[in-house]
N, CA, C and O atoms as a Tinker XYZ file with bonds, in Angstrom:
   356  protein
     1  N      0.829000   -1.197000    0.000000    73     2
     2  CA     0.000000    0.000000    0.000000    64     1     3
     3  C      0.866000    1.250000    0.000000    63     2     4     5
     4  O      0.532000    2.245000   -0.644000    81     3
     5  N      1.983000    1.196000    0.728000    73     3     6
     6  CA     2.854000    2.360000    0.795000    64     5     7
     7  C      3.483000    2.656000   -0.572000    63     6     8     9
     8  O      3.676000    3.818000   -0.927000    81     7
     9  N      3.801000    1.610000   -1.335000    73     7    10
    10  CA     4.368000    1.796000   -2.663000    64     9    11
    11  C      3.361000    2.474000   -3.580000    63    10    12    13
    12  O      3.723000    3.328000   -4.390000    81    11
    13  N      2.093000    2.089000   -3.448000    73    11    14
    14  CA     1.045000    2.699000   -4.253000    64    13    15
    15  C      0.894000    4.186000   -3.926000    63    14    16    17
    16  O      0.695000    5.003000   -4.824000    81    15
    17  N      0.987000    4.533000   -2.653000    73    15    18
    18  CA     0.888000    5.933000   -2.234000    64    17    19
    19  C      2.056000    6.741000   -2.776000    63    18    20    21
    20  O      1.871000    7.855000   -3.266000    81    19
    21  N      3.253000    6.185000   -2.691000    73    19    22
    22  CA     4.433000    6.873000   -3.225000    64    21    23
    23  C      4.315000    7.060000   -4.741000    63    22    24    25
    24  O      4.661000    8.115000   -5.272000    81    23
    25  N      3.826000    6.033000   -5.426000    73    23    26
    26  CA     3.662000    6.130000   -6.879000    64    25    27
    27  C      2.636000    7.200000   -7.238000    63    26    28    29
    28  O      2.844000    7.970000   -8.175000    81    27
    29  N      1.529000    7.251000   -6.498000    73    27    30
    30  CA     0.501000    8.258000   -6.768000    64    29    31
    31  C      1.034000    9.665000   -6.494000    63    30    32    33
    32  O      0.760000   10.590000   -7.258000    81    31
    33  N      1.788000    9.830000   -5.416000    73    31    34
    34  CA     2.362000   11.141000   -5.102000    64    33    35
    35  C      3.370000   11.566000   -6.162000    63    34    36    37
    36  O      3.386000   12.727000   -6.570000    81    35
    37  N      4.203000   10.650000   -6.607000    73    35    38
    38  CA     5.179000   10.965000   -7.642000    64    37    39
    39  C      4.488000   11.307000   -8.962000    63    38    40    41
    40  O      4.910000   12.225000   -9.664000    81    39
    41  N      3.442000   10.581000   -9.298000    73    39    42
    42  CA     2.691000   10.866000  -10.524000    64    41    43
    43  C      2.058000   12.257000  -10.463000    63    42    44    45
    44  O      2.107000   13.002000  -11.442000    81    43
    45  N      1.469000   12.607000   -9.333000    73    43    46
    46  CA     0.875000   13.936000   -9.182000    64    45    47
    47  C      1.928000   15.028000   -9.285000    63    46    48    49
    48  O      1.688000   16.066000   -9.903000    81    47
    49  N      3.084000   14.805000   -8.690000    73    47    50
    50  CA     4.164000   15.787000   -8.747000    64    49    51
    51  C      4.667000   15.972000  -10.172000    63    50    52    53
    52  O      4.873000   17.103000  -10.613000    81    51
    53  N      4.865000   14.883000  -10.890000    73    51    54
    54  CA     5.337000   14.972000  -12.274000    64    53    55
    55  C      4.300000   15.663000  -13.151000    63    54    56    57
    56  O      4.663000   16.499000  -13.979000    81    55
    57  N      3.020000   15.338000  -12.992000    73    55    58
    58  CA     1.976000   15.984000  -13.786000    64    57    59
    59  C      1.878000   17.478000  -13.478000    63    58    60    61
    60  O      1.687000   18.287000  -14.386000    81    59
    61  N      2.007000   17.842000  -12.212000    73    59    62
    62  CA     1.956000   19.251000  -11.842000    64    61    63
    63  C      3.110000   20.022000  -12.463000    63    62    64    65
    64  O      2.914000   21.109000  -13.007000    81    63
    65  N      4.308000   19.466000  -12.384000    73    63    66
    66  CA     5.469000   20.136000  -12.992000    64    65    67
    67  C      5.336000   20.216000  -14.510000    63    66    68    69
    68  O      5.699000   21.228000  -15.110000    81    67
    69  N      4.820000   19.163000  -15.133000    73    67    70
    70  CA     4.663000   19.170000  -16.582000    64    69    71
    71  C      3.638000   20.225000  -17.014000    63    70    72    73
    72  O      3.863000   20.945000  -17.987000    81    71
    73  N      2.536000   20.316000  -16.307000    73    71    74
    74  CA     1.505000   21.303000  -16.646000    64    73    75
    75  C      2.031000   22.714000  -16.422000    63    74    76    77
    76  O      1.757000   23.608000  -17.222000    81    75
    77  N      2.785000   22.928000  -15.342000    73    75    78
    78  CA     3.354000   24.254000  -15.083000    64    77    79
    79  C      4.338000   24.646000  -16.173000    63    78    80    81
    80  O      4.332000   25.790000  -16.628000    81    79
    81  N      5.171000   23.727000  -16.593000    73    79    82
    82  CA     6.130000   24.022000  -17.658000    64    81    83
    83  C      5.411000   24.288000  -18.979000    63    82    84    85
    84  O      5.808000   25.178000  -19.732000    81    83
    85  N      4.364000   23.528000  -19.264000    73    83    86
    86  CA     3.618000   23.740000  -20.508000    64    85    87
    87  C      2.900000   25.092000  -20.497000    63    86    88    89
    88  O      2.828000   25.759000  -21.529000    81    87
    89  N      2.376000   25.495000  -19.354000    73    87    90
    90  CA     1.672000   26.775000  -19.279000    64    89    91
    91  C      2.631000   27.941000  -19.446000    63    90    92    93
    92  O      2.282000   28.949000  -20.060000    81    91
    93  N      3.813000   27.816000  -18.919000    73    91    94
    94  CA     4.790000   28.901000  -19.028000    64    93    95
    95  C      5.401000   28.948000  -20.419000    63    94    96    97
    96  O      5.633000   30.034000  -20.950000    81    95
    97  N      5.665000   27.806000  -21.014000    73    95    98
    98  CA     6.394000   27.755000  -22.272000    64    97    99
    99  C      5.520000   27.992000  -23.509000    63    98   100   101
   100  O      6.056000   28.226000  -24.592000    81    99
   101  N      4.195000   27.938000  -23.378000    73    99   102
   102  CA     3.384000   28.082000  -24.593000    64   101   103
   103  C      3.350000   29.545000  -25.054000    63   102   104   105
   104  O      3.431000   30.468000  -24.243000    81   103
   105  N      3.229000   29.731000  -26.364000    73   103   106
   106  CA     3.178000   31.076000  -26.941000    64   105   107
   107  C      2.253000   31.049000  -28.158000    63   106   108   109
   108  O      1.894000   29.986000  -28.665000    81   107
   109  N      1.877000   32.256000  -28.614000    73   107   110
   110  CA     0.953000   32.378000  -29.735000    64   109   111
   111  C      1.580000   33.249000  -30.811000    63   110   112   113
   112  O      2.327000   34.185000  -30.523000    81   111
   113  N      1.255000   32.916000  -32.075000    73   111   114
   114  CA     1.801000   33.685000  -33.188000    64   113   115
   115  C      1.145000   35.063000  -33.272000    63   114   116   117
   116  O      1.806000   36.041000  -33.620000    81   115
   117  N     -0.137000   35.147000  -32.958000    73   115   118
   118  CA    -0.814000   36.444000  -32.995000    64   117   119
   119  C     -1.747000   36.565000  -31.786000    63   118   120   121
   120  O     -1.941000   35.605000  -31.041000    81   119
   121  N     -2.311000   37.737000  -31.606000    73   119   122
   122  CA    -3.156000   38.010000  -30.458000    64   121   123
   123  C     -4.503000   37.286000  -30.547000    63   122   124   125
   124  O     -5.118000   37.010000  -29.517000    81   123
   125  N     -4.965000   36.979000  -31.743000    73   123   126
   126  CA    -6.249000   36.315000  -31.915000    64   125   127
   127  C     -6.263000   34.909000  -31.348000    63   126   128   129
   128  O     -7.293000   34.456000  -30.849000    81   127
   129  N     -5.148000   34.215000  -31.415000    73   127   130
   130  CA    -5.076000   32.863000  -30.877000    64   129   131
   131  C     -5.143000   32.867000  -29.350000    63   130   132   133
   132  O     -5.673000   31.932000  -28.750000    81   131
   133  N     -4.609000   33.914000  -28.720000    73   131   134
   134  CA    -4.617000   33.935000  -27.260000    64   133   135
   135  C     -6.022000   34.185000  -26.707000    63   134   136   137
   136  O     -6.282000   33.905000  -25.537000    81   135
   137  N     -6.933000   34.711000  -27.539000    73   135   138
   138  CA    -8.314000   34.926000  -27.094000    64   137   139
   139  C     -9.076000   33.608000  -26.960000    63   138   140   141
   140  O    -10.021000   33.517000  -26.177000    81   139
   141  N     -8.672000   32.587000  -27.720000    73   139   142
   142  CA    -9.367000   31.300000  -27.682000    64   141   143
   143  C     -8.553000   30.208000  -27.000000    63   142   144   145
   144  O     -9.036000   29.086000  -26.846000    81   143
   145  N     -7.342000   30.513000  -26.597000    73   143   146
   146  CA    -6.479000   29.521000  -25.941000    64   145   147
   147  C     -7.024000   29.238000  -24.534000    63   146   148   149
   148  O     -7.186000   30.172000  -23.748000    81   147
   149  N     -7.310000   27.980000  -24.202000    73   147   150
   150  CA    -7.854000   27.662000  -22.882000    64   149   151
   151  C     -6.913000   28.057000  -21.733000    63   150   152   153
   152  O     -7.372000   28.486000  -20.674000    81   151
   153  N     -5.624000   27.915000  -21.940000    73   151   154
   154  CA    -4.672000   28.265000  -20.885000    64   153   155
   155  C     -4.699000   29.762000  -20.620000    63   154   156   157
   156  O     -4.710000   30.190000  -19.466000    81   155
   157  N     -4.709000   30.557000  -21.679000    73   155   158
   158  CA    -4.722000   32.014000  -21.525000    64   157   159
   159  C     -6.050000   32.505000  -20.946000    63   158   160   161
   160  O     -6.073000   33.436000  -20.141000    81   159
   161  N     -7.149000   31.880000  -21.355000    73   159   162
   162  CA    -8.464000   32.278000  -20.846000    64   161   163
   163  C     -8.548000   32.001000  -19.351000    63   162   164   165
   164  O     -9.035000   32.840000  -18.593000    81   163
   165  N     -8.078000   30.832000  -18.920000    73   163   166
   166  CA    -8.109000   30.483000  -17.497000    64   165   167
   167  C     -7.166000   31.387000  -16.704000    63   166   168   169
   168  O     -7.476000   31.752000  -15.570000    81   167
   169  N     -6.034000   31.747000  -17.276000    73   167   170
   170  CA    -5.083000   32.612000  -16.570000    64   169   171
   171  C     -5.654000   34.010000  -16.368000    63   170   172   173
   172  O     -5.362000   34.658000  -15.363000    81   171
   173  N     -6.465000   34.480000  -17.314000    73   171   174
   174  CA    -7.044000   35.821000  -17.185000    64   173   175
   175  C     -8.341000   35.841000  -16.387000    63   174   176   177
   176  O     -8.765000   36.914000  -15.958000    81   175
   177  N     -8.981000   34.707000  -16.174000    73   175   178
   178  CA   -10.287000   34.671000  -15.518000    64   177   179
   179  C    -10.262000   35.189000  -14.080000    63   178   180   181
   180  O    -11.131000   35.994000  -13.747000    81   179
   181  N     -9.348000   34.797000  -13.212000    73   179   182
   182  CA    -9.381000   35.320000  -11.839000    64   181   183
   183  C     -9.139000   36.825000  -11.777000    63   182   184   185
   184  O     -9.679000   37.500000  -10.901000    81   183
   185  N     -8.344000   37.351000  -12.682000    73   183   186
   186  CA    -8.068000   38.785000  -12.672000    64   185   187
   187  C     -9.313000   39.581000  -13.053000    63   186   188   189
   188  O     -9.500000   40.702000  -12.579000    81   187
   189  N    -10.167000   39.013000  -13.906000    73   187   190
   190  CA   -11.366000   39.723000  -14.328000    64   189   191
   191  C    -12.438000   39.712000  -13.240000    63   190   192   193
   192  O    -13.208000   40.667000  -13.131000    81   191
   193  N    -12.502000   38.665000  -12.442000    73   191   194
   194  CA   -13.539000   38.542000  -11.426000    64   193   195
   195  C    -13.225000   39.319000  -10.152000    63   194   196   197
   196  O    -14.140000   39.747000   -9.448000    81   195
   197  N    -11.972000   39.501000   -9.858000    73   195   198
   198  CA   -11.584000   40.142000   -8.614000    64   197   199
   199  C    -11.852000   41.634000   -8.686000    63   198   200   201
   200  O    -11.362000   42.321000   -9.583000    81   199
   201  N    -12.630000   42.128000   -7.740000    73   199   202
   202  CA   -12.916000   43.559000   -7.693000    64   201   203
   203  C    -11.779000   44.253000   -6.954000    63   202   204   205
   204  O    -11.308000   43.774000   -5.923000    81   203
   205  N    -11.352000   45.374000   -7.490000    73   203   206
   206  CA   -10.281000   46.133000   -6.859000    64   205   207
   207  C    -10.879000   46.970000   -5.733000    63   206   208   209
   208  O    -11.487000   48.012000   -5.977000    81   207
   209  N    -10.704000   46.513000   -4.528000    73   207   210
   210  CA   -11.218000   47.255000   -3.390000    64   209   211
   211  C    -10.114000   47.381000   -2.357000    63   210   212   213
   212  O     -9.238000   46.522000   -2.253000    81   211
   213  N    -10.167000   48.448000   -1.610000    73   211   214
   214  CA    -9.164000   48.631000   -0.576000    64   213   215
   215  C     -9.660000   47.953000    0.703000    63   214   216   217
   216  O    -10.817000   48.127000    1.084000    81   215
   217  N     -8.817000   47.203000    1.349000    73   215   218
   218  CA    -9.258000   46.531000    2.567000    64   217   219
   219  C     -9.473000   47.530000    3.697000    63   218   220   221
   220  O     -8.770000   48.534000    3.808000    81   219
   221  N    -10.455000   47.229000    4.524000    73   219   222
   222  CA   -10.737000   48.092000    5.662000    64   221   223
   223  C     -9.704000   47.822000    6.757000    63   222   224   225
   224  O     -9.360000   46.669000    7.016000    81   223
   225  N     -9.215000   48.869000    7.391000    73   223   226
   226  CA    -8.233000   48.641000    8.447000    64   225   227
   227  C     -8.873000   47.979000    9.666000    63   226   228   229
   228  O    -10.028000   48.241000   10.002000    81   227
   229  N     -8.110000   47.133000   10.303000    73   227   230
   230  CA    -8.581000   46.426000   11.486000    64   229   231
   231  C     -7.729000   46.870000   12.664000    63   230   232   233
   232  O     -6.503000   46.758000   12.635000    81   231
   233  N     -8.384000   47.370000   13.694000    73   231   234
   234  CA    -7.681000   47.801000   14.883000    64   233   235
   235  C     -8.001000   46.843000   16.018000    63   234   236   237
   236  O     -9.165000   46.587000   16.327000    81   235
   237  N     -6.961000   46.323000   16.627000    73   235   238
   238  CA    -7.127000   45.393000   17.725000    64   237   239
   239  C     -6.514000   45.978000   18.993000    63   238   240   241
   240  O     -5.481000   46.648000   18.952000    81   239
   241  N     -7.158000   45.716000   20.093000    73   239   242
   242  CA    -6.627000   46.141000   21.379000    64   241   243
   243  C     -5.700000   45.041000   21.877000    63   242   244   245
   244  O     -6.131000   43.909000   22.101000    81   243
   245  N     -4.450000   45.373000   22.046000    73   243   246
   246  CA    -3.466000   44.390000   22.476000    64   245   247
   247  C     -3.013000   44.745000   23.882000    63   246   248   249
   248  O     -2.594000   45.872000   24.150000    81   247
   249  N     -3.102000   43.783000   24.762000    73   247   250
   250  CA    -2.628000   44.008000   26.127000    64   249   251
   251  C     -1.439000   43.100000   26.384000    63   250   252   253
   252  O     -1.341000   42.011000   25.818000    81   251
   253  N     -0.547000   43.552000   27.232000    73   251   254
   254  CA     0.626000   42.759000   27.556000    64   253   255
   255  C      0.632000   42.438000   29.040000    63   254   256   257
   256  O      0.118000   43.201000   29.858000    81   255
   257  N      1.208000   41.323000   29.365000    73   255   258
   258  CA     1.333000   40.899000   30.748000    64   257   259
   259  C      2.812000   40.763000   31.050000    63   258   260   261
   260  O      3.548000   40.109000   30.311000    81   259
   261  N      3.239000   41.370000   32.120000    73   259   262
   262  CA     4.640000   41.266000   32.495000    64   261   263
   263  C      4.753000   40.293000   33.656000    63   262   264   265
   264  O      4.176000   40.499000   34.724000    81   263
   265  N      5.495000   39.245000   33.425000    73   263   266
   266  CA     5.686000   38.226000   34.451000    64   265   267
   267  C      7.061000   38.432000   35.057000    63   266   268   269
   268  O      8.065000   38.540000   34.353000    81   267
   269  N      7.079000   38.485000   36.357000    73   267   270
   270  CA     8.343000   38.694000   37.053000    64   269   271
   271  C      9.181000   37.414000   36.948000    63   270   272   273
   272  O      8.663000   36.302000   37.041000    81   271
   273  N     10.466000   37.603000   36.754000    73   271   274
   274  CA    11.360000   36.462000   36.644000    64   273   275
   275  C     11.503000   35.780000   37.996000    63   274   276   277
   276  O     11.695000   36.434000   39.021000    81   275
   277  N     11.405000   34.456000   37.983000    73   275   278
   278  CA    11.550000   33.723000   39.235000    64   277   279
   279  C     13.015000   33.359000   39.433000    63   278   280   281
   280  O     13.753000   33.199000   38.461000    81   279
   281  N     13.429000   33.230000   40.659000    73   279   282
   282  CA    14.819000   32.833000   40.908000    64   281   283
   283  C     15.104000   31.450000   40.349000    63   282   284   285
   284  O     14.187000   30.662000   40.118000    81   283
   285  N     16.357000   31.166000   40.137000    73   283   286
   286  CA    16.752000   29.899000   39.524000    64   285   287
   287  C     16.417000   28.709000   40.411000    63   286   288   289
   288  O     16.185000   27.614000   39.899000    81   287
   289  N     16.388000   28.894000   41.715000    73   287   290
   290  CA    16.116000   27.757000   42.594000    64   289   291
   291  C     14.687000   27.240000   42.424000    63   290   292   293
   292  O     14.449000   26.050000   42.628000    81   291
   293  N     13.734000   28.091000   42.060000    73   291   294
   294  CA    12.365000   27.636000   41.847000    64   293   295
   295  C     12.214000   26.895000   40.520000    63   294   296   297
   296  O     11.370000   26.007000   40.399000    81   295
   297  N     13.004000   27.244000   39.553000    73   295   298
   298  CA    12.929000   26.567000   38.255000    64   297   299
   299  C     13.646000   25.231000   38.270000    63   298   300   301
   300  O     13.361000   24.383000   37.424000    81   299
   301  N     14.559000   25.013000   39.192000    73   299   302
   302  CA    15.355000   23.794000   39.227000    64   301   303
   303  C     14.574000   22.612000   39.793000    63   302   304   305
   304  O     14.815000   21.478000   39.378000    81   303
   305  N     13.654000   22.832000   40.719000    73   303   306
   306  CA    12.934000   21.741000   41.380000    64   305   307
   307  C     12.119000   20.899000   40.393000    63   306   308   309
   308  O     12.273000   19.678000   40.408000    81   307
   309  N     11.268000   21.465000   39.542000    73   307   310
   310  CA    10.522000   20.600000   38.602000    64   309   311
   311  C     11.444000   19.877000   37.638000    63   310   312   313
   312  O     11.141000   18.757000   37.229000    81   311
   313  N     12.551000   20.480000   37.266000    73   311   314
   314  CA    13.485000   19.826000   36.352000    64   313   315
   315  C     14.104000   18.601000   37.010000    63   314   316   317
   316  O     14.216000   17.548000   36.381000    81   315
   317  N     14.506000   18.732000   38.273000    73   315   318
   318  CA    15.117000   17.622000   38.987000    64   317   319
   319  C     14.102000   16.516000   39.210000    63   318   320   321
   320  O     14.455000   15.338000   39.141000    81   319
   321  N     12.853000   16.866000   39.474000    73   319   322
   322  CA    11.838000   15.850000   39.727000    64   321   323
   323  C     11.414000   15.102000   38.475000    63   322   324   325
   324  O     10.857000   14.009000   38.578000    81   323
   325  N     11.656000   15.649000   37.315000    73   323   326
   326  CA    11.202000   15.002000   36.084000    64   325   327
   327  C     12.256000   14.107000   35.462000    63   326   328   329
   328  O     11.968000   13.434000   34.472000    81   327
   329  N     13.466000   14.072000   36.002000    73   327   330
   330  CA    14.524000   13.238000   35.446000    64   329   331
   331  C     14.455000   11.856000   36.078000    63   330   332   333
   332  O     14.417000   11.717000   37.301000    81   331
   333  N     14.441000   10.839000   35.229000    73   331   334
   334  CA    14.427000    9.474000   35.729000    64   333   335
   335  C     15.851000    9.030000   36.029000    63   334   336   337
   336  O     16.782000    9.421000   35.323000    81   335
   337  N     16.031000    8.228000   37.056000    73   335   338
   338  CA    17.368000    7.707000   37.328000    64   337   339
   339  C     17.739000    6.660000   36.288000    63   338   340   341
   340  O     16.858000    6.119000   35.620000    81   339
   341  N     18.999000    6.371000   36.141000    73   339   342
   342  CA    19.399000    5.322000   35.180000    64   341   343
   343  C     18.877000    3.969000   35.634000    63   342   344   345
   344  O     18.686000    3.745000   36.829000    81   343
   345  N     18.650000    3.078000   34.698000    73   343   346
   346  CA    18.126000    1.754000   35.062000    64   345   347
   347  C     19.123000    0.986000   35.918000    63   346   348   349
   348  O     20.337000    1.092000   35.742000    81   347
   349  N     18.592000    0.233000   36.823000    73   347   350
   350  CA    19.449000   -0.559000   37.704000    64   349   351
   351  C     19.985000   -1.759000   36.930000    63   350   352   353
   352  O     19.287000   -2.367000   36.118000    81   351
   353  N     21.220000   -2.071000   37.204000    73   351   354
   354  CA    21.866000   -3.177000   36.488000    64   353   355
   355  C     21.560000   -4.487000   37.154000    63   354   356
   356  O     22.016000   -5.534000   36.694000    81   355
């Protein structure tokens, strides 16, 4: 099953790279062909649908908490208690 998953992932990766290379490398002899080219039409479609609007600013109230540093002796106790001793021989 794992081999099948690896094969499917590799196939998807190769197809994605091949399609990306084909989309970048294609060209047209004149402007009329690019009007009917499926790749060019799909590339221009999101740009036509997106409305140019300015985003509204978002203001958030941010509060900070200052925690006083504890002495080193208080931080050492939980560390020492969490260490397991070596196994007995």
